[in-house]
All heavy atoms as an XYZ file, in Angstrom:
824
protein
N     -12.098      5.921     -5.786
C     -11.736      6.972     -4.864
C     -12.102      6.617     -3.416
O     -11.352      6.897     -2.500
C     -12.400      8.290     -5.262
C     -11.922      8.824     -6.590
C     -12.736      8.785     -7.715
C     -10.643      9.348     -6.716
C     -12.296      9.280     -8.930
C     -10.189      9.845     -7.928
C     -11.024      9.806     -9.032
O     -10.586     10.296    -10.219
N     -13.263      6.048     -3.252
C     -13.702      5.691     -1.912
C     -12.791      4.672     -1.269
O     -12.537      4.723     -0.073
N     -12.305      3.727     -2.047
C     -11.390      2.704     -1.545
C     -10.119      3.345     -0.993
O      -9.547      2.880     -0.012
C     -11.043      1.739     -2.679
C     -10.211      0.566     -2.278
C     -11.031     -0.575     -1.700
O     -12.257     -0.608     -1.890
O     -10.418     -1.425     -1.051
N      -9.695      4.434     -1.607
C      -8.475      5.137     -1.188
C      -8.746      6.186     -0.121
O      -7.842      6.877      0.317
C      -7.812      5.792     -2.397
N     -10.004      6.327      0.285
C     -10.345      7.285      1.328
C     -10.615      8.690      0.825
O     -10.787      9.608      1.620
N     -10.675      8.869     -0.487
C     -10.917     10.195     -1.062
C     -12.421     10.363     -1.318
O     -12.896     10.278     -2.448
C     -10.117     10.352     -2.349
C     -10.197     11.747     -2.936
O     -10.909     12.611     -2.364
O      -9.552     11.982     -3.979
N     -13.137     10.603     -0.241
C     -14.597     10.681     -0.317
C     -15.066     11.887     -1.127
O     -16.073     11.806     -1.835
C     -15.215     10.694      1.100
C     -14.974      9.339      1.763
C     -16.696     10.996      1.066
C     -15.584      8.161      1.017
N     -14.357     12.983     -1.050
C     -14.770     14.158     -1.826
C     -14.755     13.864     -3.320
O     -15.679     14.247     -4.037
C     -13.890     15.370     -1.490
C     -14.194     15.975     -0.138
C     -15.679     16.304      0.045
O     -16.286     16.936     -0.856
O     -16.243     15.921      1.082
N     -13.730     13.171     -3.787
C     -13.689     12.805     -5.213
C     -14.780     11.794     -5.529
O     -15.418     11.874     -6.584
C     -12.316     12.238     -5.577
O     -11.343     13.245     -5.502
N     -14.993     10.844     -4.626
C     -16.066      9.862     -4.834
C     -17.413     10.568     -4.911
O     -18.251     10.228     -5.771
C     -16.066      8.836     -3.701
N     -17.627     11.556     -4.053
C     -18.889     12.311     -4.072
C     -19.044     13.082     -5.381
O     -20.131     13.111     -5.963
C     -18.947     13.260     -2.881
C     -20.245     14.070     -2.826
C     -20.366     14.886     -1.557
N     -20.588     13.943     -0.463
C     -19.926     13.966      0.701
N     -19.022     14.884      0.931
N     -20.198     13.082      1.629
N     -17.958     13.711     -5.844
C     -18.033     14.462     -7.102
C     -18.384     13.543     -8.274
O     -19.198     13.898     -9.127
C     -16.720     15.188     -7.375
C     -16.581     16.489     -6.623
C     -15.434     17.352     -7.156
N     -14.143     16.680     -7.101
C     -13.348     16.660     -6.037
N     -13.697     17.290     -4.928
N     -12.190     16.044     -6.077
N     -17.767     12.366     -8.300
C     -18.067     11.410     -9.375
C     -19.522     10.968     -9.292
O     -20.231     10.958    -10.294
C     -17.112     10.194     -9.303
C     -17.582      9.080    -10.237
C     -15.683     10.613     -9.642
N     -19.977     10.629     -8.092
C     -21.368     10.190     -7.917
C     -22.343     11.302     -8.303
O     -23.315     11.066     -9.019
C     -21.604      9.743     -6.476
C     -22.999      9.253     -6.222
C     -23.415      8.018     -6.696
C     -23.906     10.032     -5.517
C     -24.702      7.565     -6.478
C     -25.196      9.589     -5.289
C     -25.596      8.355     -5.768
N     -22.079     12.505     -7.825
C     -22.972     13.633     -8.125
C     -22.980     13.978     -9.614
O     -23.968     14.536    -10.112
C     -22.575     14.865     -7.309
C     -22.928     14.725     -5.845
O     -23.741     13.831     -5.496
O     -22.381     15.494     -5.028
N     -21.899     13.662    -10.329
C     -21.820     13.964    -11.759
C     -22.634     12.981    -12.600
O     -22.934     13.262    -13.759
C     -20.362     13.950    -12.216
N     -22.994     11.853    -12.018
C     -23.804     10.872    -12.742
C     -25.247     11.395    -12.779
O     -25.841     11.628    -11.729
C     -23.767      9.489    -12.063
C     -22.347      8.959    -11.997
C     -24.685      8.506    -12.801
C     -22.200      7.716    -11.127
N     -25.800     11.586    -13.958
C     -27.197     12.060    -14.034
C     -28.124     11.091    -13.301
O     -27.911      9.878    -13.318
C     -27.496     12.072    -15.537
C     -26.161     12.091    -16.207
C     -25.220     11.371    -15.290
N     -29.131     11.626    -12.661
C     -30.061     10.810    -11.879
C     -30.668      9.680    -12.704
O     -30.853      8.578    -12.201
C     -31.160     11.673    -11.259
C     -30.656     12.558    -10.178
N     -30.441     12.111     -8.895
C     -30.286     13.865    -10.179
C     -29.969     13.099     -8.152
N     -29.866     14.172     -8.908
N     -30.948      9.946    -13.960
C     -31.557      8.903    -14.790
C     -30.553      7.849    -15.257
O     -30.932      6.851    -15.855
C     -32.277      9.512    -15.991
C     -31.338     10.235    -16.933
O     -30.214     10.569    -16.590
N     -31.819     10.497    -18.125
N     -29.256      8.049    -14.960
C     -28.225      7.074    -15.337
C     -27.727      6.268    -14.140
O     -26.962      5.328    -14.297
C     -27.037      7.800    -15.979
C     -27.331      8.569    -17.246
C     -27.505      7.672    -18.421
N     -26.356      6.801    -18.520
C     -25.755      6.481    -19.635
N     -26.193      6.944    -20.762
N     -24.738      5.666    -19.642
N     -28.144      6.648    -12.945
C     -27.722      5.919    -11.749
C     -28.448      4.587    -11.692
O     -29.592      4.468    -12.111
C     -28.020      6.720    -10.489
C     -27.164      7.957    -10.376
C     -27.483      8.739     -9.138
N     -26.710      9.973     -9.128
C     -26.888     10.945     -8.273
N     -27.827     10.851     -7.347
N     -26.148     12.019     -8.325
N     -27.766      3.596    -11.148
C     -28.393      2.305    -10.946
C     -28.026      1.805     -9.554
O     -27.296      2.470     -8.814
C     -28.003      1.312    -12.043
C     -26.506      1.031    -12.106
O     -25.774      1.328    -11.126
O     -26.063      0.485    -13.117
N     -28.547      0.647     -9.200
C     -28.317      0.120     -7.856
C     -26.821     -0.087     -7.607
O     -26.345      0.090     -6.490
C     -29.145     -1.161     -7.608
C     -28.643     -2.325     -8.453
C     -29.150     -1.524     -6.135
N     -26.077     -0.412     -8.639
C     -24.636     -0.617     -8.485
C     -23.899      0.660     -8.123
O     -23.080      0.664     -7.195
N     -24.172      1.745     -8.834
C     -23.459      2.992     -8.552
C     -23.826      3.526     -7.164
O     -22.959      4.007     -6.433
C     -23.744      4.070     -9.620
O     -25.148      4.294     -9.716
C     -23.186      3.679    -10.962
N     -25.085      3.406     -6.798
C     -25.506      3.877     -5.474
C     -24.877      3.013     -4.384
O     -24.370      3.527     -3.390
C     -27.051      3.900     -5.360
C     -27.472      4.293     -3.955
C     -27.639      4.853     -6.378
N     -24.867      1.706     -4.593
C     -24.295      0.803     -3.589
C     -22.792      1.024     -3.419
O     -22.280      1.003     -2.299
C     -24.567     -0.652     -3.963
O     -25.947     -0.922     -3.934
N     -22.097      1.245     -4.517
C     -20.654      1.498     -4.440
C     -20.391      2.774     -3.650
O     -19.493      2.828     -2.796
C     -20.024      1.571     -5.852
C     -18.636      2.166     -5.814
C     -19.989      0.182     -6.468
N     -21.165      3.816     -3.916
C     -20.996      5.074     -3.190
C     -21.319      4.892     -1.704
O     -20.570      5.349     -0.834
C     -21.871      6.162     -3.819
C     -21.755      7.494     -3.133
C     -20.514      8.120     -2.974
C     -22.876      8.136     -2.636
C     -20.405      9.343     -2.337
C     -22.775      9.367     -2.002
C     -21.539      9.955     -1.857
O     -21.429     11.169     -1.215
N     -22.411      4.197     -1.411
C     -22.764      3.938     -0.013
C     -21.660      3.154      0.688
O     -21.304      3.448      1.831
C     -24.078      3.153      0.063
C     -25.313      3.960     -0.221
S     -26.828      2.948     -0.247
C     -26.734      2.090      1.305
N     -21.103      2.160      0.005
C     -20.046      1.357      0.603
C     -18.796      2.200      0.863
O     -18.136      2.033      1.896
C     -19.718      0.157     -0.287
C     -18.903     -0.874      0.447
O     -19.251     -1.284      1.555
N     -17.809     -1.292     -0.152
N     -18.477      3.103     -0.057
C     -17.330      3.995      0.150
C     -17.535      4.844      1.396
O     -16.611      5.020      2.200
C     -17.123      4.879     -1.081
N     -18.748      5.350      1.573
C     -19.052      6.140      2.764
C     -18.891      5.300      4.023
O     -18.261      5.711      4.998
C     -20.467      6.714      2.684
C     -20.703      7.768      1.609
C     -22.192      8.023      1.435
C     -19.958      9.041      1.932
N     -19.448      4.115      4.001
C     -19.406      3.232      5.169
C     -17.966      2.832      5.502
O     -17.567      2.833      6.662
C     -20.263      2.002      4.887
S     -20.666      1.035      6.346
N     -17.183      2.501      4.484
C     -15.782      2.090      4.703
C     -14.939      3.223      5.288
O     -13.892      2.971      5.874
C     -15.159      1.610      3.405
C     -15.693      0.289      2.919
C     -15.074     -0.078      1.590
N     -13.633     -0.127      1.670
C     -12.919     -1.237      1.767
N     -13.532     -2.391      1.799
N     -11.605     -1.183      1.805
N     -15.391      4.441      5.102
C     -14.656      5.606      5.601
C     -15.349      6.248      6.798
O     -15.218      7.442      7.034
C     -14.464      6.607      4.453
C     -13.444      6.102      3.462
O     -12.253      6.210      3.678
N     -13.907      5.501      2.379
N     -16.065      5.431      7.550
C     -16.735      5.840      8.787
C     -17.701      7.002      8.611
O     -17.918      7.791      9.530
C     -15.710      6.173      9.878
C     -14.886      5.008     10.369
C     -13.764      4.639      9.421
O     -13.055      5.502      8.950
N     -13.628      3.359      9.132
N     -18.303      7.108      7.449
C     -19.324      8.128      7.198
C     -20.688      7.441      7.161
O     -21.431      7.524      6.184
C     -18.997      8.878      5.910
C     -17.665      9.614      5.997
S     -17.308     10.571      4.526
C     -18.498     11.896      4.724
N     -20.982      6.744      8.243
C     -22.166      5.900      8.314
C     -23.475      6.677      8.269
O     -24.439      6.239      7.644
C     -22.097      5.033      9.566
C     -20.869      4.162      9.557
O     -20.678      3.383      8.636
N     -20.024      4.305     10.559
N     -23.509      7.813      8.923
C     -24.731      8.622      8.908
C     -25.027      9.079      7.484
O     -26.172      9.001      7.022
C     -24.618      9.823      9.882
C     -25.801     10.764      9.731
C     -24.491      9.329     11.316
N     -24.014      9.510      6.772
C     -24.198      9.927      5.382
C     -24.636      8.734      4.523
O     -25.498      8.866      3.649
C     -22.922     10.540      4.820
C     -23.022     11.001      3.385
C     -24.018     12.127      3.147
O     -24.371     12.855      4.094
O     -24.464     12.273      1.999
N     -24.076      7.571      4.784
C     -24.479      6.357      4.066
C     -25.964      6.082      4.267
O     -26.682      5.793      3.307
C     -23.634      5.177      4.552
S     -24.092      3.595      3.816
N     -26.423      6.192      5.504
C     -27.839      5.962      5.783
C     -28.708      7.020      5.121
O     -29.800      6.715      4.619
C     -28.077      5.928      7.302
C     -27.445      4.729      7.969
S     -27.816      4.564      9.739
C     -27.030      6.010     10.428
N     -28.232      8.253      5.067
C     -28.995      9.317      4.395
C     -29.131      9.032      2.906
O     -30.191      9.240      2.321
C     -28.308     10.668      4.594
C     -28.540     11.255      5.944
C     -27.967     12.661      6.016
N     -27.979     13.111      7.386
C     -26.963     13.671      8.009
N     -25.815     13.882      7.375
N     -27.055     14.031      9.258
N     -28.032      8.590      2.283
C     -28.087      8.256      0.857
C     -29.099      7.137      0.632
O     -29.912      7.207     -0.284
C     -26.688      7.858      0.322
C     -26.785      7.252     -1.072
C     -25.754      9.048      0.327
N     -29.061      6.121      1.489
C     -30.002      5.010      1.373
C     -31.440      5.517      1.446
O     -32.266      5.194      0.584
C     -29.748      3.990      2.481
C     -30.683      2.819      2.434
C     -30.424      1.745      1.599
C     -31.821      2.789      3.215
C     -31.287      0.665      1.544
C     -32.692      1.717      3.173
C     -32.424      0.654      2.330
N     -31.736      6.315      2.444
C     -33.105      6.835      2.588
C     -33.500      7.713      1.408
O     -34.595      7.600      0.880
C     -33.239      7.624      3.891
C     -33.342      6.741      5.095
C     -33.683      7.522      6.343
O     -32.980      8.498      6.640
O     -34.655      7.135      7.013
N     -32.593      8.586      0.991
C     -32.903      9.518     -0.100
C     -33.119      8.771     -1.421
O     -34.005      9.107     -2.195
C     -31.774     10.532     -0.226
C     -32.057     11.673     -1.154
C     -30.998     12.767     -1.083
N     -29.666     12.285     -1.398
C     -28.633     12.295     -0.538
N     -28.762     12.765      0.681
N     -27.455     11.848     -0.902
N     -32.305      7.753     -1.670
C     -32.364      7.068     -2.952
C     -33.455      5.999     -3.017
O     -34.009      5.761     -4.073
C     -31.013      6.406     -3.274
C     -29.888      7.373     -3.495
S     -30.162      8.513     -4.871
C     -30.210      7.396     -6.240
N     -33.719      5.358     -1.894
C     -34.548      4.167     -1.969
C     -35.886      4.240     -1.252
O     -36.812      3.547     -1.633
C     -33.783      2.949     -1.440
C     -32.559      2.650     -2.237
C     -31.323      2.699     -1.646
C     -32.650      2.348     -3.582
C     -30.184      2.438     -2.395
C     -31.518      2.082     -4.325
C     -30.282      2.121     -3.729
N     -35.974      5.016     -0.207
C     -37.193      4.934      0.575
C     -37.882      6.270      0.685
O     -37.272      7.274      0.969
C     -36.893      4.444      1.995
C     -36.250      3.097      2.037
S     -37.349      1.861      1.374
C     -36.202      0.886      0.453
N     -39.209      6.237      0.463
C     -40.025      7.384      0.815
C     -40.482      7.056      2.214
O     -41.317      6.194      2.345
C     -41.250      7.508     -0.046
O     -41.067      7.241     -1.348
N     -40.031      7.787      3.145
C     -39.700      7.431      4.532
C     -39.945      5.969      4.902
O     -40.825      5.660      5.667
C     -40.483      8.395      5.375
C     -41.460      9.047      4.481
C     -41.016      8.822      3.056
N     -39.128      5.120      4.339
C     -39.113      3.693      4.641
C     -40.477      3.049      4.449
O     -40.858      2.167      5.185
C     -38.598      3.441      6.055
C     -37.145      3.742      6.189
S     -36.221      2.783      5.038
C     -35.151      1.959      6.171
N     -41.210      3.520      3.461
C     -42.479      2.869      3.131
C     -42.182      1.767      2.121
O     -41.043      1.453      1.854
C     -43.456      3.886      2.550
O     -43.012      4.312      1.286
N     -43.185      1.226      1.541
C     -42.959      0.147      0.586
C     -42.703      0.663     -0.829
O     -42.653     -0.102     -1.761
C     -44.154     -0.809      0.579
O     -45.312     -0.110      0.197
N     -42.517      1.968     -0.977
C     -42.245      2.510     -2.293
C     -40.858      3.123     -2.343
O     -40.372      3.673     -1.366
C     -43.267      3.602     -2.678
O     -43.192      4.653     -1.721
C     -44.673      3.039     -2.716
N     -40.225      2.998     -3.489
C     -38.902      3.578     -3.674
C     -39.041      5.055     -4.008
O     -39.980      5.453     -4.687
C     -38.157      2.877     -4.805
S     -37.642      1.219     -4.374
N     -38.081      5.839     -3.541
C     -38.087      7.271     -3.821
C     -37.599      7.546     -5.239
O     -37.858      8.602     -5.785
C     -37.216      8.004     -2.808
N     -36.894      6.603     -5.826
C     -36.423      6.714     -7.205
C     -36.893      5.477     -7.952
O     -37.540      4.619     -7.392
C     -34.880      6.794     -7.256
O     -34.349      5.555     -6.766
C     -34.353      7.948     -6.424
N     -36.542      5.385     -9.204
C     -36.909      4.188     -9.962
C     -35.898      3.064     -9.757
O     -35.995      2.020    -10.379
C     -37.065      4.517    -11.450
C     -35.771      5.020    -12.051
O     -34.821      5.366    -11.356
N     -35.728      5.069    -13.362
N     -34.934      3.259     -8.883
C     -33.925      2.252     -8.584
C     -34.412      1.406     -7.414
O     -34.821      1.928     -6.386
C     -32.583      2.919     -8.205
C     -32.101      3.855     -9.315
C     -31.538      1.855     -7.895
C     -30.943      4.732     -8.891
N     -34.356      0.103     -7.569
C     -34.748     -0.771     -6.472
C     -33.490     -1.338     -5.808
O     -32.612     -1.854     -6.479
C     -35.629     -1.904     -6.975
C     -36.126     -2.758     -5.838
C     -37.320     -3.589     -6.218
O     -38.336     -3.015     -6.612
O     -37.210     -4.820     -6.113
N     -33.392     -1.221     -4.495
C     -32.216     -1.746     -3.800
C     -32.170     -3.267     -3.903
O     -33.192     -3.919     -4.088
C     -32.426     -1.308     -2.353
C     -33.884     -1.082     -2.227
C     -34.368     -0.653     -3.577
N     -30.961     -3.817     -3.782
C     -30.814     -5.266     -3.758
C     -30.255     -5.682     -2.397
O     -30.074     -4.837     -1.507
C     -29.934     -5.753     -4.914
C     -28.528     -5.183     -4.881
O     -28.041     -4.731     -3.846
N     -27.864     -5.205     -6.020
N     -29.983     -6.960     -2.227
C     -29.544     -7.417     -0.914
C     -28.209     -6.810     -0.511
O     -27.967     -6.571      0.670
C     -29.503     -8.957     -0.854
C     -28.393     -9.597     -1.635
C     -27.192     -9.920     -1.006
C     -28.527     -9.886     -2.983
C     -26.166    -10.513     -1.713
C     -27.509    -10.475     -3.690
C     -26.322    -10.791     -3.053
O     -25.303    -11.362     -3.761
N     -27.347     -6.493     -1.474
C     -26.064     -5.855     -1.147
C     -26.312     -4.464     -0.584
O     -25.705     -4.070      0.410
C     -25.158     -5.804     -2.388
C     -24.770     -7.223     -2.812
C     -23.924     -4.944     -2.129
C     -24.087     -7.314     -4.149
N     -27.212     -3.727     -1.199
C     -27.541     -2.383     -0.734
C     -28.079     -2.421      0.694
O     -27.685     -1.618      1.540
C     -28.589     -1.735     -1.658
O     -28.220     -1.953     -3.017
C     -28.695     -0.252     -1.401
N     -28.962     -3.375      0.974
C     -29.503     -3.504      2.328
C     -28.398     -3.870      3.328
O     -28.379     -3.354      4.441
C     -30.622     -4.545      2.377
C     -31.915     -4.040      1.834
C     -32.436     -4.544      0.656
C     -32.630     -3.052      2.498
C     -33.639     -4.087      0.155
C     -33.839     -2.577      2.005
C     -34.341     -3.105      0.830
N     -27.496     -4.751      2.916
C     -26.393     -5.131      3.822
C     -25.515     -3.935      4.152
O     -25.094     -3.767      5.304
C     -25.567     -6.256      3.204
S     -26.399     -7.846      3.180
N     -25.225     -3.101      3.176
C     -24.405     -1.907      3.411
C     -25.134     -0.963      4.357
O     -24.542     -0.437      5.313
C     -24.060     -1.199      2.083
C     -23.166     -2.095      1.226
C     -23.380      0.146      2.343
C     -23.045     -1.645     -0.226
N     -26.420     -0.738      4.109
C     -27.198      0.156      4.976
C     -27.267     -0.389      6.396
O     -27.130      0.367      7.366
C     -28.598      0.359      4.405
N     -27.457     -1.690      6.534
C     -27.505     -2.290      7.868
C     -26.150     -2.218      8.560
O     -26.069     -1.984      9.770
C     -27.992     -3.736      7.782
C     -29.479     -3.898      7.490
C     -29.804     -5.352      7.168
C     -30.317     -3.393      8.654
N     -25.073     -2.385      7.795
C     -23.729     -2.260      8.371
C     -23.512     -0.845      8.912
O     -22.997     -0.671     10.018
C     -22.667     -2.601      7.322
C     -21.250     -2.542      7.850
C     -20.238     -3.113      6.859
C     -20.199     -2.331      5.583
N     -19.052     -2.704      4.722
N     -23.941      0.155      8.154
C     -23.823      1.544      8.617
C     -24.647      1.748      9.883
O     -24.192      2.397     10.833
C     -24.276      2.504      7.515
N     -25.852      1.190      9.914
C     -26.717      1.322     11.097
C     -26.072      0.664     12.315
O     -26.123      1.208     13.422
C     -28.082      0.701     10.818
N     -25.451     -0.493     12.115
C     -24.780     -1.179     13.225
C     -23.639     -0.326     13.764
O     -23.498     -0.153     14.977
C     -24.272     -2.559     12.777
C     -25.460     -3.499     12.556
C     -23.288     -3.146     13.783
C     -25.113     -4.767     11.803
N     -22.829      0.216     12.864
C     -21.685      1.034     13.303
C     -22.121      2.282     14.049
O     -21.423      2.761     14.934
C     -20.802      1.410     12.117
C     -20.025      0.266     11.557
N     -19.194     -0.529     12.310
C     -19.963     -0.221     10.301
C     -18.649     -1.457     11.545
N     -19.114     -1.296     10.319
N     -23.282      2.806     13.691
C     -23.805      4.013     14.343
C     -24.721      3.693     15.518
O     -25.209      4.605     16.175
C     -24.566      4.881     13.330
C     -23.685      5.624     12.381
C     -22.734      6.576     13.077
O     -23.162      7.365     13.959
O     -21.537      6.536     12.732
N     -24.957      2.400     15.727
C     -25.905      1.961     16.763
C     -27.277      2.610     16.546
O     -27.949      3.041     17.484
C     -25.367      2.262     18.146
C     -24.121      1.489     18.464
C     -23.693      1.670     19.896
N     -22.613      0.747     20.196
C     -21.385      1.130     20.474
N     -21.075      2.411     20.487
N     -20.458      0.249     20.732
N     -27.649      2.667     15.284
C     -28.911      3.288     14.879
C     -30.004      2.223     14.837
O     -30.411      1.745     13.767
C     -28.746      3.976     13.521
N     -30.465      1.842     16.005
C     -31.439      0.765     16.141
C     -32.723      1.049     15.380
O     -33.249      0.180     14.676
C     -31.735      0.509     17.617
C     -32.721     -0.614     17.923
C     -32.210     -1.950     17.405
C     -32.996     -0.676     19.404
N     -33.235      2.260     15.481
C     -34.489      2.600     14.820
C     -34.364      2.461     13.306
O     -35.256      1.918     12.646
C     -34.933      4.028     15.190
O     -35.055      4.096     16.615
C     -36.256      4.394     14.555
N     -33.254      2.923     12.759
C     -33.015      2.809     11.318
C     -32.968      1.334     10.915
O     -33.599      0.925      9.935
C     -31.711      3.512     10.942
C     -31.416      3.519      9.469
C     -31.995      4.463      8.651
C     -30.551      2.589      8.918
C     -31.721      4.483      7.290
C     -30.276      2.595      7.563
C     -30.866      3.545      6.743
N     -32.245      0.525     11.672
C     -32.174     -0.903     11.397
C     -33.531     -1.580     11.483
O     -33.861     -2.453     10.671
N     -34.318     -1.173     12.454
C     -35.669     -1.742     12.597
C     -36.557     -1.374     11.409
O     -37.377     -2.174     10.960
C     -36.306     -1.274     13.904
C     -35.696     -1.919     15.133
C     -36.208     -1.329     16.437
O     -36.665     -0.168     16.443
O     -36.133     -2.044     17.451
N     -36.398     -0.153     10.901
C     -37.176      0.263      9.734
C     -36.825     -0.607      8.518
O     -37.709     -1.029      7.771
C     -36.923      1.728      9.403
C     -37.566      2.683     10.370
C     -37.226      4.109      9.988
C     -37.764      5.104     10.994
N     -37.364      6.478     10.652
N     -35.527     -0.855      8.335
C     -35.113     -1.710      7.228
C     -35.675     -3.114      7.419
O     -36.193     -3.725      6.483
C     -33.575     -1.737      7.095
C     -33.063     -0.374      6.631
C     -33.137     -2.824      6.111
C     -31.552     -0.258      6.603
N     -35.576     -3.630      8.626
C     -36.085     -4.971      8.916
C     -37.590     -5.057      8.613
O     -38.052     -6.019      7.979
C     -35.804     -5.329     10.377
C     -36.233     -6.702     10.739
N     -37.355     -6.955     11.496
C     -35.703     -7.901     10.433
C     -37.492     -8.253     11.642
N     -36.497     -8.856     11.007
N     -38.347     -4.064      9.048
C     -39.796     -4.052      8.779
C     -40.067     -4.006      7.284
O     -40.950     -4.714      6.781
C     -40.454     -2.848      9.454
O     -40.386     -2.981     10.840
N     -39.319     -3.167      6.574
C     -39.483     -3.071      5.127
C     -39.232     -4.426      4.472
O     -39.987     -4.868      3.620
C     -38.541     -2.011      4.546
C     -38.592     -1.924      3.056
C     -39.539     -1.133      2.436
C     -37.696     -2.631      2.276
C     -39.603     -1.058      1.051
C     -37.750     -2.563      0.896
C     -38.706     -1.778      0.280
N     -38.166     -5.096      4.903
C     -37.831     -6.387      4.314
C     -38.896     -7.439      4.619
O     -39.224     -8.260      3.762
C     -36.459     -6.853      4.792
C     -35.287     -6.067      4.219
C     -33.993     -6.441      4.924
C     -35.164     -6.295      2.723
N     -39.433     -7.417      5.826
C     -40.497     -8.361      6.174
C     -41.731     -8.146      5.313
O     -42.347     -9.096      4.841
C     -40.857     -8.245      7.654
C     -39.878     -8.949      8.553
C     -40.152     -8.827     10.034
C     -41.559     -8.735     10.462
N     -41.735     -8.609     11.918
N     -42.083     -6.882      5.078
C     -43.260     -6.555      4.275
C     -43.062     -6.882      2.802
O     -44.025     -7.139      2.086
C     -43.588     -5.067      4.398
C     -44.084     -4.647      5.748
C     -44.199     -3.134      5.878
O     -44.180     -2.436      4.844
O     -44.293     -2.652      7.019
N     -41.826     -6.843      2.357
C     -41.530     -7.018      0.934
C     -40.670     -8.245      0.670
O     -39.942     -8.291     -0.320
C     -40.827     -5.764      0.405
C     -41.713     -4.557      0.503
O     -42.583     -4.357     -0.323
N     -41.515     -3.753      1.534
N     -40.747     -9.232      1.538
C     -39.889    -10.423      1.476
C     -39.811    -11.072      0.094
O     -38.724    -11.443     -0.339
C     -40.317    -11.430      2.532
N     -40.912    -11.223     -0.630
C     -40.807    -11.901     -1.923
C     -39.921    -11.158     -2.930
O     -39.390    -11.764     -3.837
C     -42.249    -11.961     -2.419
C     -43.094    -11.776     -1.225
C     -42.293    -10.927     -0.281
N     -39.771     -9.845     -2.754
C     -38.990     -9.054     -3.706
C     -37.496     -9.174     -3.486
O     -36.706     -8.785     -4.349
C     -39.389     -7.592     -3.624
C     -40.787     -7.353     -4.126
C     -41.302     -5.952     -3.932
N     -40.340     -4.888     -4.099
C     -40.508     -3.676     -3.579
N     -41.586     -3.414     -2.857
N     -39.612     -2.737     -3.766
N     -37.073     -9.678     -2.334
C     -35.661     -9.674     -1.997
C     -35.173    -11.070     -1.637
O     -35.945    -11.922     -1.224
C     -35.370     -8.678     -0.875
C     -35.757     -7.285     -1.236
C     -36.943     -6.740     -0.808
C     -34.968     -6.543     -2.088
C     -37.317     -5.467     -1.178
C     -35.339     -5.266     -2.480
C     -36.517     -4.729     -2.015
N     -33.866    -11.272     -1.755
C     -33.293    -12.585     -1.460
C     -33.543    -12.981     -0.005
O     -33.469    -12.169      0.900
C     -31.776    -12.566     -1.706
C     -31.445    -12.490     -3.181
O     -32.270    -12.882     -4.007
O     -30.346    -12.038     -3.479
N     -33.775    -14.243      0.195
C     -34.059    -14.765      1.526
C     -32.837    -14.736      2.422
O     -32.959    -14.853      3.638
C     -34.576    -16.192      1.417
N     -31.646    -14.547      1.865
C     -30.423    -14.562      2.693
C     -30.368    -13.411      3.679
O     -29.629    -13.441      4.630
C     -29.180    -14.573      1.833
S     -28.902    -13.040      0.930
N     -31.176    -12.380      3.465
C     -31.196    -11.280      4.417
C     -31.892    -11.713      5.677
O     -31.663    -11.265      6.724
C     -31.900    -10.056      3.830
C     -31.092     -9.298      2.809
C     -31.965     -8.248      2.136
C     -29.905     -8.621      3.448
C-alpha cells in the first residue's frame, strides 16, 4: 500500500499487526512507506516510539533496529532538515557501534 501512496491502508495493516508479532522488517517497511510519501516527521516518530527510549542505549520495544532502519530514519531526518534528530541517531550509533554494521 505504501508503494502505491495509500498510507492510510498501510497504517491500518501495520496497526493490525499485534505488537508481539512485529519485527524489524515490518517496522522498517512501514517507516519506508511513510518516508517515500513525504511523511518524514511521522517516520521519525515511529522510529523513536518503536526503537528508542528517548534515544538512549535501550530499545523501547524488544525489536532491535538494523542498518536499514537507521538509514530510513536518517533519510527522513535529512528530508526534514532535522539536524538534532540526526545527531541523536549518530550519537546512538557511536555508543553502540559493535551492535551495528560498520557501513553506517
